[in-house]
C-alpha positions in Angstrom: -53.3 6.9 27.0 -51.6 3.6 26.5 -52.7 2.3 29.9 -49.1 1.9 31.1 -48.8 3.0 34.7 -46.0 5.5 35.3 -43.7 4.8 38.3 -43.4 7.7 40.6 -41.0 7.7 43.6 -40.3 10.4 46.1 -36.5 10.2 46.6 -35.2 11.8 49.8 -31.8 12.8 50.9 -28.8 14.7 49.7 -26.0 14.7 47.1 -23.0 17.0 47.0 -22.4 19.1 44.0 -21.1 16.9 41.2 -22.7 13.7 42.4 -26.1 14.4 40.8 -25.7 11.5 38.3 -25.9 9.1 41.3 -29.3 10.6 42.2 -30.4 10.2 38.5 -29.3 6.6 38.5 -31.1 6.0 41.8 -34.3 7.4 40.4 -33.9 5.3 37.2 -33.8 2.2 39.3 -37.3 2.9 40.4 -38.6 4.0 37.0 -36.9 1.4 34.9 -35.4 -1.4 37.0 -38.3 -2.4 39.2 -37.0 -1.0 42.5 -39.5 -0.9 45.4 -37.6 0.5 48.3 -33.9 1.2 48.6 -31.1 3.5 49.9 -27.6 4.3 48.6 -24.8 6.2 50.3 -21.3 7.2 49.2 -18.3 8.5 51.2 -15.2 10.1 49.7 -12.1 10.7 51.7 -14.1 10.2 54.9 -16.9 12.6 54.0 -20.4 11.6 53.1 -21.2 12.9 49.6 -24.3 10.8 48.7 -27.2 9.8 51.1 -30.4 8.9 49.3 -33.5 6.8 50.0 -36.9 6.2 48.5 -39.8 3.9 47.9 -41.6 1.8 50.5 -40.1 0.3 53.6 -41.5 -3.2 52.8 -40.8 -5.0 49.5 -44.2 -6.6 49.5 -46.0 -3.4 50.4 -49.1 -2.2 48.5 -49.9 1.4 47.5 -50.0 3.8 50.4 -47.7 1.7 52.6 -45.1 3.0 55.0 -42.4 4.9 53.2 -38.7 4.1 53.4 -37.3 6.6 56.0 -33.9 7.9 56.8 -33.2 5.2 59.4 -34.8 2.2 57.6 -32.5 -0.8 57.6 -32.5 -4.1 55.7 -31.2 -7.6 55.8 -28.2 -7.5 53.5 -27.7 -11.2 52.9 -24.1 -12.0 51.9 -22.9 -8.4 52.0 -22.7 -9.5 55.7 -19.7 -11.6 54.8 -17.5 -8.6 54.2 -18.5 -7.1 57.5 -17.8 -10.4 59.3 -14.3 -10.6 57.6 -13.3 -7.4 59.5 -13.1 -9.3 62.7 -10.4 -12.0 61.9 -8.5 -9.4 59.9 -8.5 -6.9 62.8 -7.7 -9.7 65.2 -4.7 -10.6 63.0 -3.7 -6.9 63.0 -3.8 -6.9 66.8 -1.6 -10.0 67.0 -4.4 -12.2 68.3 -4.9 -14.5 65.3 -2.4 -16.1 62.9 -3.9 -16.3 59.4 -1.4 -19.1 58.5 -2.2 -21.2 61.6 -4.4 -24.3 61.3 -7.9 -23.6 62.4 -7.6 -26.6 64.8 -5.0 -24.5 66.7 -7.9 -22.4 68.0 -10.7 -24.9 67.6 -9.5 -28.5 68.3 -12.7 -30.2 67.4 -12.4 -28.8 63.9 -9.4 -31.2 63.1 -11.9 -34.1 62.4 -12.5 -35.7 59.0 -9.2 -34.7 57.4 -9.2 -31.0 58.2 -6.0 -30.9 60.2 -4.3 -28.7 57.6 -7.1 -26.3 56.9 -5.7 -22.8 57.6 -7.5 -19.7 58.9 -6.8 -18.0 55.5 -8.6 -20.9 53.8 -11.8 -20.0 55.7 -11.6 -16.4 54.5 -10.8 -17.2 50.9 -13.4 -20.0 50.4 -10.7 -22.6 50.0 -11.6 -24.8 53.0 -13.6 -27.3 50.9 -16.6 -26.9 53.3 -19.4 -25.3 51.3 -21.9 -28.1 52.0 -23.2 -30.2 54.8 -24.0 -33.9 54.4 -27.0 -33.2 56.6 -28.5 -29.7 56.2 -29.5 -27.9 59.3 -33.1 -26.8 60.1 -33.6 -23.1 60.5 -33.9 -23.6 64.2 -30.5 -25.5 64.3 -28.9 -22.9 62.1 -29.3 -20.1 64.7 -28.9 -22.0 68.0 -25.2 -21.3 68.2 -24.3 -25.0 68.7 -25.5 -27.1 65.8 -23.8 -25.1 63.0 -20.3 -25.2 64.5 -20.6 -28.9 65.4 -21.8 -29.7 61.9 -18.9 -28.0 60.1 -16.4 -29.4 62.6 -17.5 -32.9 61.8 -17.9 -32.4 58.0 -15.4 -33.9 55.6 -14.1 -31.5 52.9 -15.6 -31.7 49.4 -12.1 -31.2 48.0 -8.6 -31.1 49.3 -8.5 -27.8 51.4 -6.3 -25.1 49.9 -6.2 -26.5 46.4 -9.3 -24.8 45.0 -12.1 -22.4 45.9 -15.9 -22.6 46.0 -18.2 -20.1 47.6 -19.2 -21.1 51.2 -22.6 -19.5 51.0 -24.0 -20.6 54.3 -21.2 -22.5 56.1 -19.2 -19.3 56.3 -21.5 -18.3 59.2 -20.4 -21.2 61.5 -16.8 -21.3 60.3 -16.0 -17.7 61.1 -18.4 -17.3 64.0 -16.9 -20.2 65.9 -13.3 -19.2 65.1 -13.9 -15.7 66.5 -15.6 -17.1 69.6 -12.7 -19.5 70.3 -10.1 -16.7 69.9 -11.9 -13.9 71.7 -14.5 -15.4 74.0 -17.0 -13.1 72.3 -19.5 -13.8 69.5 -18.7 -12.2 66.2 -21.8 -10.1 66.4 -21.0 -8.8 69.8 -17.4 -8.0 68.7 -18.8 -6.0 65.7 -21.2 -4.1 68.0 -18.6 -3.3 70.6 -15.5 -2.6 68.4 -17.0 -1.3 65.1 -20.6 -0.2 65.2 -20.6 1.4 68.6 -17.5 3.6 68.2 -18.4 4.6 64.6 -22.1 5.2 65.4 -23.3 2.6 62.8 -26.7 1.2 62.3 -25.2 -2.2 61.5 -25.7 -5.4 63.3 -25.0 -9.1 63.0 -27.6 -10.1 65.5 -30.3 -7.4 65.5 -31.4 -6.2 68.9 -35.1 -6.2 69.8 -35.3 -2.4 70.0 -34.3 -2.1 66.3 -36.6 -4.7 64.8 -39.2 -2.1 64.0 -36.8 -0.2 61.7 -36.2 -3.2 59.3 -38.2 -3.5 56.1 -39.5 -6.7 54.7 -37.7 -8.4 51.8 -39.7 -9.6 48.8 -38.7 -11.3 45.5 -38.7 -9.3 42.3 -38.5 -10.4 38.7 -35.3 -9.2 37.1 -35.5 -6.4 34.6 -35.5 -6.9 30.8 -32.8 -5.5 28.6 -31.8 -2.7 28.3 -32.7 -1.9 32.0 -30.4 -4.7 33.0 -27.5 -2.4 32.2 -25.7 -4.9 30.0 -25.5 -7.5 32.7 -26.5 -11.1 32.4 -29.6 -11.1 34.7 -30.6 -14.7 34.0 -27.9 -17.3 34.7 -26.5 -19.3 31.8 -28.0 -22.8 31.4 -25.2 -24.7 33.2 -25.6 -22.5 36.2 -29.4 -22.6 36.2 -29.2 -26.4 35.9 -26.9 -26.6 38.9 -29.3 -24.5 41.1 -32.1 -26.8 40.0 -30.3 -30.0 40.7 -30.6 -30.9 44.5 -27.5 -33.1 44.3 -25.2 -30.4 42.9 -22.6 -28.6 45.0 -24.3 -25.3 44.1 -27.7 -26.4 45.3 -26.3 -28.1 48.4 -24.2 -25.0 49.4 -27.1 -22.6 49.3 -29.3 -25.3 50.9 -27.1 -25.9 53.9 -30.1 -24.6 55.8 -33.3 -26.5 54.8 -36.0 -25.5 54.5 -34.9 -22.0 53.7 -35.3 -19.7 56.7 -37.8 -16.8 56.8 -35.6 -13.8 56.4 -38.3 -11.5 57.5 -38.8 -13.3 60.9 -37.6 -11.5 64.0 -35.7 -14.6 65.1 -33.7 -14.7 61.9 -32.8 -11.1 62.0 -31.7 -11.5 65.6 -29.5 -14.5 64.8 -25.8 -14.1 64.5 -25.3 -15.6 61.0 -22.2 -13.8 59.6 -22.8 -15.3 56.1 -26.3 -14.0 55.5 -28.3 -12.3 58.3 -26.6 -8.9 58.8 -28.8 -5.9 59.0 -27.7 -2.4 58.0 -28.5 1.0 56.5 -26.8 2.0 53.3 -25.3 4.9 55.1 -23.7 2.7 57.8 -22.3 0.3 55.2 -20.6 3.1 53.3 -19.3 4.7 56.5 -17.9 1.3 57.7 -16.0 0.8 54.5 -14.9 4.4 54.5 -13.4 3.8 58.0 -11.4 0.8 56.6 -9.5 2.9 54.2 -9.3 6.3 55.9 -10.2 8.5 58.9 -13.9 9.3 59.4 -15.0 12.2 61.6 -11.9 12.0 63.7 -11.9 8.2 64.0 -8.6 6.7 62.8 -8.7 4.3 59.9 -9.4 0.7 61.0 -7.1 -1.1 58.6 -3.4 -0.6 58.8 -1.7 -0.6 55.4 -0.6 -4.2 55.7 -4.2 -5.3 56.6 -5.6 -3.4 53.7 -3.2 -5.3 51.5 -4.4 -8.6 52.9 -8.0 -7.7 52.3 -7.5 -7.0 48.6 -4.7 -9.3 47.6 -6.0 -12.1 45.4 -6.2 -15.4 47.3 -8.7 -17.3 45.0 -9.4 -16.8 41.4 -11.0 -18.7 38.5 -13.9 -21.0 38.1 -15.8 -21.1 41.4 -16.9 -24.7 42.3 -20.1 -23.4 43.9 -21.1 -20.4 41.8 -19.8 -21.9 38.4 -18.6 -18.5 37.3 -15.1 -16.9 37.6 -14.8 -15.3 41.0 -12.0 -13.5 42.8 -11.5 -13.3 46.6 -9.0 -11.7 48.9 -9.2 -12.6 52.6 -12.9 -12.3 53.3 -13.8 -9.9 50.5 -14.8 -10.3 46.9 -12.5 -8.4 44.5 -13.3 -6.5 41.4 -13.9 -8.7 38.3 -16.3 -9.6 35.6 -18.6 -11.6 37.9 -18.7 -8.9 40.5 -17.8 -5.5 39.2 -16.9 -3.0 41.9 -15.7 0.6 41.8 -12.3 0.0 40.2 -9.7 -2.7 39.8 -8.3 -2.2 43.3 -11.7 -2.3 45.0 -12.8 -4.8 47.6 -16.2 -5.5 49.1 -19.0 -8.0 49.0 -22.4 -8.2 47.3 -25.5 -9.8 48.8 -27.6 -12.2 46.8 -30.5 -10.4 45.2 -29.3 -6.8 45.6 -27.2 -5.4 48.4 -23.6 -4.3 47.9 -20.8 -2.6 49.9 -17.3 -1.9 48.8 -14.4 0.5 48.9 -11.7 1.8 46.6 -8.6 3.0 48.4 -7.1 4.8 45.4 -10.1 7.1 44.9 -11.0 7.2 48.6 -14.5 6.0 47.7 -16.8 3.8 49.9 -20.2 2.7 48.7 -23.3 1.1 50.3 -26.6 0.0 48.8 -29.5 -1.8 50.3 -32.8 -2.8 48.9 -36.0 -4.7 49.9 -36.6 -6.1 46.3 -34.6 -9.3 45.8 -33.8 -10.0 42.1 -32.4 -13.3 40.8 -28.7 -12.6 40.9 -25.8 -13.5 43.2 -22.8 -11.4 42.5 -23.9 -8.4 40.3 -27.2 -6.6 40.6 -28.3 -4.3 37.7 -29.5 -1.6 40.2 -26.2 -1.6 42.2 -24.2 -1.7 39.1 -26.0 1.4 37.6 -25.2 3.3 40.8 -21.6 2.2 40.8 -21.2 3.3 37.2 -22.6 6.7 38.1 -20.2 7.1 41.0 -17.3 6.1 38.8 -18.4 8.5 36.1 -18.4 11.4 38.6 -15.0 10.6 40.0 -13.6 9.9 36.5 -14.4 13.4 35.3 -13.8 15.3 38.5 -10.4 15.8 40.1 -9.9 15.0 43.8 -9.3 18.7 44.4 -12.8 19.6 43.2 -14.6 17.4 45.7 
């Protein structure tokens, strides 16, 4: 014996015939990529074809701890942004919101500090110039529903709005949340609950109710895997990016540090907060089902996005070097688009990753919708090796199997 401990995981769930490579990749995440607890789900043409889970419920659990179960949910970090983007896009589809109107049309206080010409579409495409706050918010202020909107309304842009893009890592919460509140009179989280999660039967929340707190696993940090388990991805940032995260004065550090000190993501108050940038909670099954409903009918429910809205979601609005992330990113309206920094299912895919692991996306051409959640947070922002391995397995299956066979 060499003393090396073998990783054993009891993977639960189902895969339809032909999708066995996805199960193989999911198991390999535990045996070779450091996974602790996770779930993955895939829909195709409105039908669930993959639904798997395994490991422990809590990322910091010891041996013999509670297992991940069929209804275990997780904080999905920035994968929340894609879910939040549904609201302004559907409001636009219903004629309640003009994407080309100044934000100040709906939120007069926002016009301060040279933001009169910031458009609604700028908020969704990370072109508003507002990724940082001159004075960061405390965790308590970040979730009080008042301090965040007031701070971004008073903040001067870091660049001329509309001329460039930079990821609004935290401020996206208060920008979108307050806009939706001003337009509808409802919070973004309640709108999602009433218009999306309720009708579709989703375990997906922006603002976790008390009754569901017991279902959510704890997040924990994990070291990234060494090659070749990293699946060909850069799992450690290049030096310039690492330096930017380490420099408290950089735009990168300030954007991610708009809440300081960093909030406890395992705290009940954080999970209950309506932070559309980072604090959504979901199961993988519900993420995949939600994205499936954007591109097609699901169990008798008509598709959510009209063709014109789907075009808006995945038409490039921002591309090139991201002022915050310091890599080349692509955004539509509210969604990341397929590209080297954030590979998705196919060139026409749209979705959103969560820093450290989670991912949800859809590809209208193949009819695929994908959801992945994990409790083990690795050091990545836009492309996690575990999620990427699962995406490759799905793409492999679809690439070698005709639509008529599935």
